[in-house]
N, C-alpha and C positions, 0 to 999 in steps of 0.2 A: 623655340624657333628652330626650324629644320632647314638645312642648306644642302644642296646637291653639289658635292665636290667631284673631281675626276674619278675618285675611287669609290664613292658611295655617299649615302645620306648621313649627315651628322646632326645631332640635336644638342644645342647648347643650354646654358643656364641663364634665364632672363633675370636681369637686375633692374634697377631704376633707370630706364631710358636706354639701356644697352644690353647686349647679350655676350656672355663669355663662353667660348668654345675651348674646353680644357682637354689637353692630351690628344691632340689630333695627330695621327701618325703620318710622317712625311717620308719614312723609309722602313724597310723590313727591320725587325729586331736584329742587331748585329751580334748574334750569339751562335755558338756551335761553329759550323764551317764558315760563318760570316764574321767571326771574330777576326780582327786585323784585316778586314777587307773593305774596299770602298762601299759606301751605302748603296743599296739597291732599292728600286721603287717599291712602295708598299703593295701588298695584295689588295685587290678590290674586295669589298665586303657586300653582303646582301643585307636587306633590312636597313634599319636606322641605328647608327652607332651613337650611344650616349656619350657626349663629350662633357662630362660633369665632374671629372676628377683630374687634378693636376698630375703630371707623370712623375715617375720615380727619378731621383737624381742618378746620373751616371755613377757607377761605383767609384768611391773616393773616400778620403779620410774626412771625418766630421771634425770641426774645430773642437778641441778639447779644453779642459781647464788650463788656464794660463794663456790661452789665445785671446788677444785683446779684442778680437772681433766677435767672440762668442756672445757676449752680452748685447752687442750692438745689433747683430743680424741673425743669430742662430739660437736664440734662447726660447723662442715661442714654438711649442710642439705643433701648433696649428699650421705652421709654415715649414715643416720638416718632413717631406715625403721620404719613403724608403729608398734604399739604394738598389740599383739593378743595372746590368748591362743592357737590358731592354729599356732604352731611354730616349730613342729618337722620335720625339714628339714635340709639337709646338702648341702654343695657346694664342687665341685670337679674341680681342675685345672689339666689338663692332657696334656702332650706333644702331638702334632699332629702326630709325628712319632710313638708314642706308640699306638695312636688310629688307625692309618693306618694298623698296624700289631700287634694287641693285643696278639695274640698267641705267638709271638716271642719276645715280649718286656720284660715283667715281671719287670717293674720299681719298685723301692722301694716306699713305701707309707708312707706319714707323716700325722698323725691323730691329729689335733689340737683341744684342749679343752680350751675355753675362761675362763677368770677369772671374778671377780665381786662379791666376798664374798658370793657366792651361792645365792645372791639376785638380781643380774643383769648381764649385759653383753650379747653379741650375736656374731654370727659367721662371720659377715661382717663388723666389726669395721674398721675404717679408717687405722689402723696400720697393719691389716692383708691383705695379698695378696699372691697368689701362682705363680706369674709370674716368680720370680727367681727360685723357686723350679722346675717348669715345664721346664725352659730353662736348668736346670742342670740334667734333666732326672728323676725327682722325682715328683710323684703325690701328691698334697696336698689336704687334706679333712679338712674342718672346719665345725663344727656342732653347732646347737642350742640344748639346753636341757631346761627342765622346771626349773625355779629358784624360790626363796623365798617360799611363802606359797603353790604355785602351784606344786613345785618340792619336798617339804620336810615336808609337814604336816603329823604328826603322831597323831592318835586319836583312842580311843576305838570304835567309830562308824565305822571307816574304818577297824580296826582289825576284827570286827565282820563279815564283808562280805568277808574277805580274807581267803582262804583255809588254810593258814599257821598261821593265827591269828596275822598278822603283818601289818604294814603300814609305810608310809614315803618312803624315798629313791627313789622317782619317777624320780628325776633328774638323779640319777646314773643309774637307769634302762634304762632311755632314752639313756644315753651314751653307755651302753652295747648294746642296740638295734641298735644304729648307727654303733658301731664297728662290730656287726654281719652282718649288711647290707653291710658294706664295705668288710668284709671277703668273703661274698657270691657273690658280684657283681663286685669287682674292677678288676678282670681279664678281663672283657669286655672292660675296659678302658686301658688295657695294664699294669695293676698293679699286683704286686706279693702279693697274700693274705698271704703268709708265711713270708713276710718281712714288717710288719707294725710297725712303730715307733709311740708310743703315746707320745705327749708332750703337756705341758700346763704351764700356769703362774698363780701364786697366787691361787685362788680357782680352776683354771684349773690344777695347779700342785697338789693341794690337791686331786682333782678328780682322777688324774693319780695314786696317791698313793692308793686311795680307789680301783680303778680298779685292780691294781697290787695285792692288798690284798684280792680280792674277788675270791672265787672259780668259779664264773660264767664266768670268762674271760680266763679260762685255755686254752692254745693253740692258743689264738687270738693275743697275743702281743709278738713281737720279740725284741723290744728295747724300752727304755723310756728316755725322757729328762725331768727333774723336775726343774722348774724355780720358785724360790721364794715362796716356800710353803711346804717344806719337814718337817715332824714331826717325831722325833725319841725319844728324851729324854725330851724335853720341852713340856709344855702344850700349844702347839700352834694350832694344829688342833684338836678340840674337836670331837671325835666320841663317843657320849654318848651311854649308853645302850638304848634299845628300851623303857624301862619303863621311863627313864629320859626324852627322847625326847617326850614321850607321855604327860608328865606333861607340857612341854613347849607348845605342841599342844593344849591341853585342855584350857590353858590360852589364847592362840591366838584365838581360836574359840569363847571364851567368848566375845572378842572384836567385833566379827561379829554379835552377837545377834541371831545367828541361833539356833533353838531349836531341830533340827533333821538333819540327813545326807541329806535327800531330800531337806530340806530348804537350807542347806549349798551349795549343788550343784546348786541350782536355783538362788543363789545370783549373782548379777553382779560382774564381775571380779574386778571392781574398788572398790567395798565394801570389797572384800577379801584383796586386796592390801592395803587398808587403815588399816585394822586390823593388817596385817603384819607390816606395818610401825609403828603403835602405840606400838605393842608388842616389836618389835626390838629396838625401842627407849628406852623403859623401861629397856630392858636387857642391853643395852649399858650404860645407866645412872647408873645401878646397878653394873657396872664393870664386867658383865658376858661375854661380847664380843659376837661373833657369836654363836648362839645356834640353829638356823634353818638350820640344817646341816645333813649330812649322819649319820645314827645310826646303832648300832650293833644289827641287827635283826635276826641273825642266818641263814640268807639266802644270802643277798647281802654281808654282813660281818659276819663272825663267831667270830671274835675277833677285837679289836681296831687296827688301822693301826700301832700304836706304838708297840703293842704286836706282830703283824705280823712281823715287823722288828726285834724286840728283839728275837723272837723265831726262826728266820731264815726261815720263811715261804714264803718269797718273791720269785718270779720266778728267776731262775739263768740265767739272760740275761744281755747284756751290758746296763750300765746306765751312764747318765751325770746328775749331780746335782749342782746347783749353785744359786747365788743371786746377788743383786746389792749392791753398796757401801753404800747407804743410804736407806736401805730396812726396812721392817716391823721388829720391835724389835731392830733396831739400836739405841743406846743411844748417847747422846752428847759426852760421854767419848770415845765411839767407833769411832765416827766421828773424834774426835781430834787425835785419834791414827791411822786413815785411815784403820779401821777394820770394816767390816760389822756387826760383832758381832754374835748375837744369831743364825740367819738363816745360816750363813756360818758354824758355829759350827755344826748345825744340818746336813748340807750337808756332812760335813767331817765324822760325825758319820755314816750317811747312807752309804757312800762309803766304809768306813772301814769294816763295818759289811757285806755288800753284797760282798765285795772282799774276805771275808773269806770263802764263800761257796765253797765246792768242785767243781772244774771245772769252777769257775767264769771267764767269759770272760773279765771282766774289768769294773770298775766303776771309773768315772772321775769327778773332781771338778773344778768349775770356779768361779771367782768373777768379775762382771762387775763394774769396778771402774771409768770408764771414766765420767767426769762431763760434762753434755750436755751444749751446748752454748745457750745463750738467756736469762738466768736468773740465780738465785743462788740455784736452786733446787738440783744441783749436780747429782749424780747417783741414782735417785729416783726410788721407786717401780714402775715397769712396763716399765721403760724407754728403756730397752734392746730390747723390741719387735720391735721398729722402725728399729733396726740394724739387728736382725736375721730374719726379713722378707724382708729386702732390700727395705723398704718404706720411706727412709729419704726424698724423694722428695715430699711426702704428708704432711710432718711435717712443722709447722710454724717457726721452729727454724732456725737460720742462720747456717746451717751445713757447715762444712769446709772439706778440703781434709782429715784431720785426721779422721773425722767422717766416711767418705766414706771408708777409709782404714780399720777401725775397723769393719764396716758392712761387707765388703768383706771377712775379716778373719773369722768373726762369721759364715757367710753363708757357707764358705768353710769347717769349722769345723763341723757344723750341717749336711751338706750334706754328708761329708765323713763318719760321724757316722751312718747316715741313710743307707748308702750303705754298709759299712763294719763292723760296730760295734766299730770302732776306730775313734776318732775325728781328728786324724792327721796321715796321711799315713807314715810320717817320723818317728813317735814315739816320737817327741819332747814333745807333751802333754801326760804325763805319767799317769798311773793309780795312784789313791790315796791309799796309804797303810800306815800302822804304820811305816814301815821302810823307806818309801819314800813318805812323805806327800806333794805331789805336787799339787799346785793349779794354773790353767791357769788364767792369769790376762788379762782382756780386758780394 
């Protein structure tokens, strides 16, 4: 199947009832002089570009032996692309019916942002797939964006060459560039540019909250699903000031040994990654947590995500927010009480506040409490992605009928929300309000 985009023709891979377009460029490769620069529009190409291979992962550390997620998500070589700074590509799963009649289709669009602590992750992980979406008449888009030092380095050298006197946030600017690419091009695939649901998990959820809090995305987002990463009242997602992030960046650059910006840009990617790893390890040892993150630069973010929520500045759109039973911040006491704890409280606070906005269409809360089979991890951070992408068959775990039933219910809820703004057409999954604090349990 061949599609005309703004930049040229692309040909995808036809599957059973849908076509996958892999590795579609949404920006120029951020290499050489474009390292540590905002993304630039891709060059147009002549002829037909084969979109048949998933893109490289942004340069990052691969999970090693001893990493508990290695077996879960990163042990199958088929789903482990190479590493490269040339990583700004996205993937599109589109129903063949929509591609055959794009002008008449206007399918809802789901825009997925991967997690990874802003330090890793990629768009074609084993648990991500758009087959179920496409078969339900929904177009799925998954994106790569720059992570770790490549995506979030803030430094006076970089400020000096920027017309706004700022730096960092390149990974978020990548996400915004990808969102704009989808808004401008998705109609050619049968998608509705006015019905884009952004959704993400962990740092992908945090990214969604940043996008929702940014003035640069106005009019681009119709709905949002926030999974295991909402920050409202707790110091969970640090969005430091530009000056604070600059201090972190200067220390990180010291580890590179670079004496100038030109020298920094000429260093091998592996040298930069090593510096990031050493600096990140130091911050973790000091108890500071993730600090190579989006910053309040006055452009991408005018205020912290917590202040944006508190001040009622978020878009008035439908939301789902939720987490897993044994998620980040869950304490042993929470587990004993069968309560996810901090993150669920944050989701409830998010929903209460957004439901107070005049004309609010509805914010909904869930908790994924199902304990996965195969070990004693329970409902661990990230586990729900197997279920809401419908990829249980790729997982090593001995999934049972109960697991498949939960997956089908999650898919139905997510798809209903993407289509209508409500997760349940019957109304059984109710809005979360002060008067009716309803949480859907999976």
